[in-house]
Every structure is written in structure tokens, then in C-alpha cells.
N, C-alpha and C positions, 0 to 999 in steps of 0.2 A: 552928898550921896556917895555910896561906895561904888567900886568897880562892878560892872554887870557880871552875872554868873554865866560864863561861857558854856558850862556843862549842864545847865538846867534841862535842856532838851534831851540830852543823853540820859540823864537820870529818869526823866519822866517816861521815857519809852521802854524802860526795862524793869523787870522784877528780879532783883539780885538774889532773891531766895531761890530762883529757878535757873537763871542763866549763869554759866560759869564766867561770863565776861567780868572784867575788873570794875569794881565800884569806883566812882570818881574820888580820888584822893586829893591831898593838898598839892597844888602845882609846885613843881621843883625846877630848878635851873638845869640847863643842859650839862651833861657830863663833861663834854670837851669843848673845843673852840668852835666847832661847827654844829649847827642843829641837826637832828636826826630825822630820818624818814623811814617808812615801811610801806610796802605794797603787799596786800593780802589777797589771795585768790579765794573768792567767796562763792561757794556753790549753794546759793540760796534758791528762791523760786526761779530766777534766771541767773546763770553764771555771769559774774562780773569781777572786776578787780577794784579794790579800795586803795587809793593813794592817800597817805596821811603824812603831813608835813608838820614837824614840831615848830610851834610859833606862839610866843607870848604865854607859855605855861600850859598849852593844850596842843592837840593835834588837829589842825585844819584838814578836813576830809572831803574827798571827792570819790564818787562811784563811777568807774570807767568801764562801760559795758564791753568794749572790745580789747581792753588791755592797753598798756603803755605803748604808743605807736613807735615802732623801730625805725621808721623811715619818714623823712620830712615831706614826702609826697602825699601822705595820708594823715589828715587830722582825725581826732577821735572825740566823741561826746564825753564830757565829764560832768556829772551831776553833783552839785554841792550838797553835802549832807551835814548833819549836826557835828560839832566838834567832839572829839573823843579825848579821854584822859591819857596822859603820857604812858600809863601802864599798858595801854593797848599796843605799844610798840613791840611787845613780846607775846601778844595774845595769839593763840591758835587753839582750835578745838571745835566741839560740836555745840551749836546753839540749838536748844531743844525746840521741837515742833510746838507751834503756838506762840513762840516768843518772837519779838521783833527781829527780823533778819535771820530767821531760822535756817539752819544749814551748816555745812562744814566750812570752816575757815582755816586756811594754811598760810604761812608766811612764804610769799613768792620771792621777795627781794627786800633788802634793807641796807642802810648805810647812812651817810651824812650828805648834806647838800650846802651849796653856796647860794645866798640870796642876792639877786641883782636888782630886783624890783618887787615891792609888795604893796599893792594898792587894792582898794575894794573891788575893782573890776579887772585887775590884771596881776598875775604873779609870775615872775620870771626867775628860774632857778637852774643850777647845774647839779645834777644828781651824780653821786659817787657811790654806786651800789655794787653788790656782788654780781648782779646781772646787768643792770642798766647804768650806763655812764653817758652823760651828755647834757646839753642845755635844752630846757623845755620852757614853754610859756603856756600858762593857763589864762584864758581870757573869757570874760562874761559875755553871754549873748542875750538871754532873756530869762526872767524868773530864776529858777535854780540851775538853769542850763549854762554850762561853760563848754569851751573846746580846749583840747590839749594838743599842742603842736611841738614836734621835735625841731629844734632850730639848727642843730648840728647835722652833718652828713650821717648816714647809717654807721653804727659801730662796726658792722661787717662791710668792708669796702667792696666786696664782691657780691653783695646782696642784689638779687634780681626781684622785680615785682612779681607777685602772683599772677599767672595768666588769667585773663578775663574769661576765656573759653578754650575748650580743647575738644577735638573730635577723637573718639576712642580708636585705638589701633584694632584692626580686624584680622581674623584668622582665615586661612583658606581651608577648604575641605580636602581630606586626603587620608592616606594610610599611615600607620605608625612608622617612624624612621627605622631603617635597617639597623643602624648603629645607634643605640639609645643612651649610650654613656654620656653624651654631651647635651642631654635634653632633660628638662623637668616636666612632670606630668601633673595635671590638676583635673578635678571633676568638672564636667561641663554642666553649668547650671541652667535650668529651664526658666529664665527670667528675662528682664529687660535691662539693657546696659545703662549705667548711670555713672557720670563723673561727679565726684563730690569735692567741693571747694570748702575747706574748713579754715575759718579765720576768726579769731577772737571768740571762740566757743560757739560760733554760728555756722550752720551748714547751708550751702546752696547746692542743689542737685540739678544737673542738666542731663537730658536724654541724648541718645546717639545723634539725633538731628539738631541738638543744641537748644531744645526747648526747656524752659525752667519747669521742673516737676517737683520742686521742694514741697509745695503745699499739699501734694497728693499723698505723701508718705510721712506724716508728722512723727510717727513712732521711731524713725531712724535718726532724728535730729540729735539725739543724745551722743552720737559718736563724736561730734565736734566738741561737746562739753567734756567728753572723756580725754580729748587731746589737750584740754586746758589752753595754755598760752601758745602751744605749738601750732604752726600753720602748715597745712598740707593740702595737696591735691591727690585724691584717691581715684582708682578705677575699680569698678565692680559691677554687680548686678543686683537689682531689686528682685527678690525671690519670695514667692508664696508657697506654702507647703500644704499638701492635700492629705489623702488617706495614707496611713503608714508613715507619715512624716516625709514623704517624697516631694521634691519640687514639682509644682503644678502650674503650667502656664494658663490653664483654664480657670483655676482659682484666682490667679493674678488678674484675669480679665475683670473681675468684680471691682478692682481698684484702679485699673488703668484709665478708665473713661469717666471717672467721677470727679466733679469739680466743687460741688457745694460743700462748704466748711462743715456743716452739721453732719452731712452724710459721710464725709471723709472721716470725721471723728468717730462716728458710729462703726464704720467698717474697720478702722484702725484697731478697735477692740474685738470685733467679731471675726475679722479675717486679716490678722496682722501679717506684715511682711518683715523680711530681714534684708539688711544691706550686706551682701557677701562681697568682701573686698579682696581683690587678688593682685593689685599693683599699686605702687606708690610713685607718682610722677614728679612731685615737687615737694620740698620740705624745707621750712624755715629759711626761705629766701634763695633756695638753690634748686635748679632743675635737675632731676635724676634721669631724664629721658635718654640721655646719651650713655648712661651707665648700663652695663649688661643686666639682663633679667635676674641673674643670680644675686647681684649686689642690691638691686631694688627690692627683691624678695626679703633679703636679710634685714634691710632697713625697715621694711614694713613690719616684720615680725617683732623687731625691737620696740615698736610703738605699743605693743601689748593690748591691741584693740579686741576686747571681748565683752559683749554686753547682751542684754536680753533681745535686742533687735539688730545687732550687727556682729560680724565675726570675720576672722581671717582664716579660711580653711587651709588645711595642710597641703603640701605639695611633695612629690616624690621624685628624686633624681634617679634616672635609669629604671629599667624594668617596667616600661609602659604596658606591656602585655598583661602583667598581673593586675594593674589598676583597671585596665579596660575590661578584663574578665570580671573583676569585682563589681564594677559599675553596671555591667550587664546583668549580673546575678541579682543586684539590688533594684533593677528596673529603672536605672538612670539613663539619661539621653546619650551619654558618652563621655569622652575626656578631651582635654586640649593638651597637645604637646608644645612646649615652648623651649626653644634653643637657649641654653644657659648663657651664651655670649650675645644674645640678641638685644639691641637697643629698642626703645619704644618709639615707633614711628606713627604719630597721631594721624588719623584719617586714612591710613593706608592699609591695604590687605597684604600681609607679609608672609613670605615663605618661612619666616622664623617662628610663626605660630600655626599649628595645624590642628583643626578640629577633627576628631576621629569619632564617628557616631555609631551607636548601637541601633538607632532607628534613623530613617531618612526624614529630615525636616528641612523646609525651605520657606522663604518669604516670597509671595507673588502678588502682582497687581491685579485688582478686581476691575474688569472691563465690561462686565455685564452679568446678567442672571437669567436663569430659565424658570418659567412658571412651574409650580408644583403640581403633582397629580395625586389622586386619592385623598389621603388625609391632609395633604398640603395644597389642595386646590385653592386657587386665589391668592396663594402666598409664594414665597421664594422656594424653589425646588433645588436649585444648585447655583453656585457661583461660577462664572466664566472668568478664568484667570490667565495671566501671562507674565512675561518678563521683557525687559527693555533690551532691544538689539538693533543696531544700525539706525538709531534715532526713532524707532517705532516700537509699538507694543506687539510682541509675538504671542499668539495663542498657545497655551500649554495644557488646556483641558478644562473639564468641569469638575467641581467639588460638590458632591451631593450628600455627604454624610458628616456626622460629628456635631450637628446643631441641637441645641436645646430649644424648647418652645420660646423661652424668653429671649434667646439670642436671635431666633428667626424674626421676632417682632422688632428687636433693636436694629437688625440689619435692614429691615424694611424701611425704618425711619431714616437710616443713614443713606440708603440708596435712592429714595424717592427724589430728593432735591438735586441729585446728580444725573438724572435722566437726560438722554440726548437721542437724536434721531438716527445718527449714523454710527457705525461700528468704530471703536477706537483701535481695533486690531488691524495690523497690516499683514498681507499674505494670507495664510490659512485662517479661516473664520470659524466661529462657533456655530451651532445649529441655527437654522433660519428663524426659529421662534424665540431666539434670545432677545432680551430687552437690554439695550445698550446704556452705559453710564460713563460719565467722565472718569478717567483712570486716576483717581485721587486716593483711593483706599488700598492699603496693603494688608494682606492676611497671611497667617501662618498655617502651613499645611503639612501633615504627616502623610507619607505615601510609601509604596512598596519599592518602586524603581522608576527610572526614566526609560521610556521605550526608545527604539531606534529613531523615531520621529520627534524625539524630545517632548513627549507627552507624558503627563503623570499617569501612573498605574495605581489604581485603588487609593485615591487620595481621601483624606479625612480632615475636615476643618478643625483648627485649634483656637482660632481667635483673630481679632483685628489687632494690628500693630500700629500704634501711633508714634513709635520711635524710629520708624524707617520711612524714608522718602521714596515715592514711586520711581524716581529717576535713578535711584541707587540699586534697584532690583534687577539683577542680571542672571543669566543662566549659570547655575552652579552644578556641574556634572557630578561632583562628589557629595552633594547634599544627601 
């Protein structure tokens, strides 16, 4: 019997009259003393990288979903695929829709390698590539699944692991700086804060409170694929747009509280959001948080992140008055002033970031509600809200406008299980007919001003915030 045809699976899966991939030719000997390898970045149904090692006249191949691991602390899945012909060492191009492996394929790295061990269940090699150098082992786990592990220290001796979590830096409310030459100015987006962890073409999103919100916004996941093999931690906001293309927190409410996969998928089409990225905190093994805002911004712009559901908006150095006036004319919430030399201080409210608002907005804790009258008889009429101070909840007024019929019903369902007999407020109290609840919900309120007694004047309800914890809500005189 002759030698088995190692390329029969490769031929069977492809129509060479359609795909530009090379047809399997006659196996040839290596050109040099060492066998060759290639790593191809494959934007197929899911982004992955294909590692191919020249071996016995063909290319032994593995699909590596998160790319070649740069650090021995992290192993990666590697799925054994069919052997490929040697001509594939130079292949790059577009595999047409409907073909096996449809998508764009580019050469990410190539070079030669040394073989230390080659068994059916274990392959140990040292790669000498244009990007990757070092010893790796591939070992079989089950079925077609293998793992790939870097045995050498990281190529970059100063490489730091990506942080598991980060609390976003916060801005204080205030006026525009007197001397604006040392400040950058950005539009203030009416959304919810989100930290994006991008690794191996996969995105993980966390809210301001650290909750994983990745599944709620599937349409923004492509930003990690756009980064390819680059690893980054981003800061930005999830934003929905309403009438006239303006950011709308109320439209975003449709998405914030939905968990069912089918409903999320449906809303991603009917009420899509965008990930508006304005800061870069970590890149390819290095924290940028000690770098000044100006340097972080420049590095972010160099990434070229622009997609259908993600963007990096512009910023302006100096002349904040002009941007504030333009934002007001367009009906936007306001702007944020950021000192050019300001580092990123996670979880802290900094004087280096100042939010300057065209309208007064603040987050407040719900401590009760008042029964409605007239058309709202038997339902919620107003929320009783407050802020945390000296270890207690201080009453800040009632919010009786801004509700849709559907939101009144939803609030009723949220408040019913939180009912309690005693008031959660300390000091000044809401009206006697108020129904008390556990102070676990946070709402967003727009209002005219704070009175001398720190009570809201003419407040209007904008929505429930599940990205803010009640204990973080304090009095903000500049809101």
C-alpha cells in the first residue's frame, strides 16, 4: 500500500474553481535547513489565527481562536484542522462567501522553526518569525482540541498582564477652566460608562460598577475583531441615538434592562447602540494610565477604530467655549474638559476632568414613591429620591414627570418587592403618604437647579441606572 494522502480532506472541502486558495500540488522538500511556518489572521465567521508548520511535505495546521499566546501565564486553545499544501505558506486573500472558511485571510507572521519533539499528541518547537520568537508546545487534550503554551518568558521583558477589572475615572462638575490652553475638550455623551477589554479578537465589557454587560450589546463586539491581534483596555460609553441622531438616555433604557438572548438580538437591530471610545488605558502588555491624557489620546487615535457600531470621537485642544456653545446649539448634554497632562486615576473623581453641562442632570437613590392621582390613581405618581450623606440617605425631593406608561408599569414591578415599613431617609422626610422602599435603585433625573435646602427644582425622570451603586450617589452641587 502507498503513503496515505495527507491532503485529501483539504481537497474535498474546497471547490478550486471558486476559491483562490492553492490546489494541492506535489509535496516538495524544504527550501532551507529549517522547516517553515506561517500564522494567518483569518476573519471568518469568528476571527481566529491559523498556525501552520511545515512537516513531511505538508502544513500541519491548528486554528487558534485567541492568537499565539505572548505570555507563558496564559494557555490558548488550538483546534487541529486538515493539513494544507505547502503553497499555503504564501496565501492571502478573500475566500468567497459560501466556501469553506469564507472570509479574509492575511499573513500575520512567518519564518522558520526548530523541532524539539513531534509526536501524535505533542509538538514542541521554537519559532523564529518576524513577530513571534520563542519556544512553544502544542499538546492534545481531546478530539480535535489541543492547547498551545509558550515555554519561554515573554518576548517583551516589561510586559504586564491585562488587568482583570478597572473602575472608570470620574469627572467632577464645574465651569470651564479660565486658562484653556492646557486642556482638551470632548462632547459629553448621554450614555452608560463601559470599560472594554479586548484580547484575541474578543471583547468583554464591564459597567461602572464592574458588572459584565458584554451580552447586552452584541453589536459592538466587532471592535475587538478590528483590533486583530492587538490587546487593549478601552474606556468609553455605550450610547443610543434618538430623534435627529442625538444621544438619548431614554432610548438606551430599552437596552439596559434586557437580558434574554433573543430579545437582545432583536433590539440590537431595531435600537442599535454604539461604543463611543474616548480613552486607552492599556495596550499590548503596557499600562498607559500613568501617561498624560494627551499621549493616551494620540495612541488611541493611532488604532484607527471606526466601525458601524463603534467610534473614537474627536477632541479639541483649547477654546472650550466654542465647543460648549456648539454642543448647546445641537441640543447635547454638555462637554468634558480634560487636562492634557492628567494621568488616568481609576475609580477616582479627579479635578483633571471637569464635566460642564448645558442641562442639569444627576443620579439619585430611590427611597420611596407617592401614589398617583387622577389618571394615575392606583399607580406610581412620583418617586421620592435622595443622596447619601454621613452614612444615611438624605431626602432631595419628589420626581413626578418624565414617565411613559410602559415605564410606570415597569417601575411598579421593580418597586413592589422592595417595599418596607419604615422610611430609609434620615433627617428631612418625604410627604406622609409616601410608600417606602429599600434604597437599592438609582435613577437619572434632569432638573432646573438645586434650591438652598438642596432640593430638586422641577425634576424630570430620565431612567433607571443599573451601572451606579446607591452608596456612590452623593450630592453634586455642580450637576
